[in-house]
C-alpha positions in Angstrom: 0.0 0.0 0.0 1.7 3.2 -1.2 0.5 6.2 0.8 2.1 9.7 1.0 3.4 10.9 4.3 0.8 12.9 6.1 1.2 16.5 7.0 1.6 17.2 10.7 -1.4 19.6 10.7 -4.6 18.0 12.1 -2.6 14.7 12.1 -5.0 12.7 14.4 -8.0 13.6 12.3 -6.3 12.8 9.1 -5.1 9.4 10.3 -8.6 8.7 11.7 -10.2 9.4 8.3 -7.7 7.3 6.4 -8.3 4.3 8.7 -12.0 4.8 8.5 -11.8 4.8 4.7 -9.7 1.7 4.8 -12.4 -0.1 6.7 -15.1 1.2 4.4 -13.2 0.1 1.3 -12.5 -3.3 3.0 -8.7 -2.8 3.0 -9.1 -3.7 6.7 -11.6 -6.5 7.2 -14.0 -7.3 10.1 -12.1 -9.2 12.7 -8.7 -8.2 11.4 -6.0 -7.1 13.8 -4.5 -3.7 13.2 -0.8 -4.1 12.7 0.2 -0.8 14.4 3.9 -0.7 13.5 3.3 -1.7 9.9 0.4 0.8 9.4 2.3 3.6 11.1 5.3 3.0 8.8 3.1 3.0 5.7 1.5 6.3 6.7 4.8 7.8 7.7 3.8 8.6 11.3 4.6 7.6 14.8 2.3 5.3 16.8 1.0 8.2 19.0 -1.4 9.7 16.4 -2.2 6.3 15.2 -3.4 5.1 18.6 -5.3 8.4 19.1 -7.1 7.7 15.8 -7.8 4.1 16.7 -9.3 5.3 20.0 -11.6 7.7 18.2 -12.7 4.8 15.9 -13.2 2.7 19.0 -15.7 5.3 20.3 -17.6 4.9 17.0 -17.7 1.1 17.5 -15.6 0.5 14.3 -12.6 -0.7 16.3 -12.4 -2.8 19.4 -9.6 -3.4 21.9 -8.8 -6.9 23.1 -6.7 -7.0 26.3 -3.1 -8.0 25.7 -3.9 -8.5 22.0 -4.3 -5.0 20.5 -6.8 -3.2 18.2 -9.1 -5.1 15.9 -11.7 -4.1 13.3 -14.9 -4.8 15.0 -17.0 -7.8 13.9 -20.6 -7.5 14.7 -23.1 -10.2 15.6 -26.4 -10.6 13.7 -28.3 -9.4 16.8 -26.2 -6.2 16.8 -26.8 -5.7 13.1 -30.6 -5.8 13.7 -30.3 -2.8 16.0 -28.0 -1.0 13.6 -30.4 -1.4 10.7 -33.3 -0.4 12.8 -31.5 2.9 13.5 -30.5 3.2 9.8 -34.2 2.8 8.9 -35.2 5.9 10.8 -32.2 8.1 9.9 -32.1 7.1 6.2 -35.8 7.5 5.9 -35.2 11.1 7.0 -32.3 11.4 4.6 -34.4 10.2 1.6 -37.2 12.6 2.6 -34.9 15.5 2.7 -33.2 14.5 -0.5 -36.5 14.5 -2.3 -37.2 18.0 -1.1 -33.8 19.4 -2.1 -32.3 17.4 -5.0 -31.2 19.4 -8.0 -31.5 18.4 -11.7 -27.7 17.7 -11.8 -27.9 15.6 -8.7 -30.8 13.6 -10.1 -28.6 12.7 -13.1 -25.7 11.6 -10.8 -28.1 9.6 -8.6 -29.6 7.8 -11.5 -26.1 6.8 -12.7 -25.1 4.9 -9.6 -27.0 1.7 -10.3 -27.1 2.2 -14.1 -24.6 -0.6 -14.8 -26.8 -3.2 -13.1 -30.2 -2.3 -14.6 -31.4 -5.0 -17.0 -28.8 -7.5 -15.7 -30.6 -10.8 -15.2 -28.3 -12.1 -12.5 -26.0 -9.6 -10.7 -22.9 -11.6 -9.5 -20.3 -8.8 -9.1 -20.9 -8.3 -5.4 -17.9 -6.0 -5.0 -19.1 -3.5 -7.6 -22.6 -3.6 -6.3 -21.5 -3.1 -2.8 -19.5 0.0 -3.9 -22.6 1.3 -5.6 -24.7 0.6 -2.6 -22.4 2.6 -0.3 -22.1 5.4 -2.8 -25.9 5.5 -3.1 -26.6 5.8 0.7 -23.7 8.3 1.3 -24.8 10.4 -1.7 -28.3 10.7 -0.4 -27.0 11.8 3.0 -24.9 14.4 1.1 -27.9 15.7 -0.8 -29.9 16.2 2.4 -27.2 18.8 3.3 -27.0 18.0 7.0 -23.4 17.6 8.1 -24.2 15.6 11.3 -26.7 13.3 9.6 -24.2 12.6 6.8 -21.4 11.8 9.3 -23.6 9.5 11.4 -24.9 7.7 8.4 -21.4 7.2 7.0 -20.4 5.5 10.2 -23.5 3.3 10.3 -23.0 2.3 6.6 -19.4 1.3 7.4 -20.6 -0.7 10.4 -23.0 -2.5 8.1 -20.0 -3.9 6.2 -18.7 -5.5 9.3 -21.3 -8.3 9.4 -20.8 -10.4 6.3 -18.0 -12.6 5.1 -15.6 -10.9 2.6 -17.2 -12.8 -0.3 -20.5 -11.0 0.3 -18.8 -7.6 0.5 -21.1 -6.5 3.3 -24.3 -7.2 1.4 -27.0 -8.9 3.5 -29.5 -9.5 0.7 -29.0 -10.4 -2.9 -28.4 -7.5 -5.4 -31.1 -9.1 -7.6 -33.5 -8.4 -4.8 -32.4 -4.9 -3.7 -31.8 -3.4 -7.1 -35.6 -2.9 -7.6 -35.9 -1.3 -4.1 -33.0 1.1 -4.9 -34.6 2.1 -8.1 -37.9 2.7 -6.4 -36.2 5.0 -3.9 -34.4 6.9 -6.8 -37.7 7.3 -8.7 -39.5 8.7 -5.6 -36.6 11.1 -4.9 -36.3 12.3 -8.5 -40.1 12.8 -8.5 -39.7 15.1 -5.5 -42.1 13.0 -3.4 -40.8 13.1 0.2 -43.4 10.7 1.6 -42.8 8.1 -1.0 -39.1 8.5 -0.8 -39.1 7.9 3.0 -41.5 5.0 2.8 -39.5 3.3 0.1 -36.3 3.7 2.0 -37.8 2.4 5.2 -39.3 -0.6 3.5 -35.9 -1.3 1.9 -34.2 -1.4 5.3 -37.1 -3.2 7.1 -36.6 -6.0 4.6 -33.0 -6.3 5.6 -34.0 -6.4 9.2 -36.4 -9.2 8.4 -33.7 -11.1 6.6 -31.3 -10.8 9.6 -34.0 -12.0 12.0 -34.7 -14.9 9.8 -31.0 -15.8 9.7 -30.8 -15.5 13.5 -33.8 -17.9 13.9 -32.3 -20.3 11.4 -28.9 -20.2 13.1 -30.5 -20.9 16.5 -32.6 -23.8 15.1 -29.4 -25.2 13.5 -27.6 -25.2 16.8 -30.5 -26.7 18.6 -30.9 -29.4 16.0 -27.2 -30.1 16.1 -27.2 -30.5 19.8 -30.2 -32.8 19.7 -28.9 -35.0 17.0 -25.2 -34.5 17.9 -24.5 -33.8 14.3 -21.0 -32.3 13.9 -21.7 -31.3 10.3 -24.3 -28.6 11.2 -23.1 -25.3 9.8 -23.1 -22.4 12.3 -22.0 -18.9 11.3 -18.6 -18.1 12.9 -16.7 -14.8 13.1 -13.7 -14.3 10.8 -10.5 -15.6 12.1 -8.2 -13.1 13.8 
């Protein structure tokens, strides 16, 4: 990873943003240990601003400290993800409403382009590209709504959402073939300047994800119970990424 040395001004904040971006772009994966000396050397800084940045990220729940082991990118449970998506439903519903009220013609064009490569595709298999589009979509709407605090909060929650799935799913909880229609419905409502419809479509979109998570939790518990009852060692149970 080739990164320029960071200017001393606002060093802690710049390091914080770089690491946050690395988590968002999956250069640091859920459950992965932060190699402090290696990362500090790559950024051209001492460990002091690095640790300061990691502690800020720990406050945002993106990083966790394990005693005598160091800092790790946080890996969330399905139960925690349900709570996160319930919060996202409320905040992003507001974001979509405000976007529908304030979006400009130029922004409408940019918004419509985000999922353009996937429209008409019978089976979307490029999870990495779709995940990038998904993050861009949600962050772009927060930007359109022109509320700095809302945008910052939603960026963090969107990054947190990446920390649930295995790397092969790129943070996506539901299939792109399912969510592409929902995303398009949100875009249509926003570009039609219909705040009520925009908020409703966004909230339904995130409610469906919550329902999927709850279904996964129930299936996981049933699998464990069935495995205990039958003593079947082949029962598959979701496990965290190795660290």
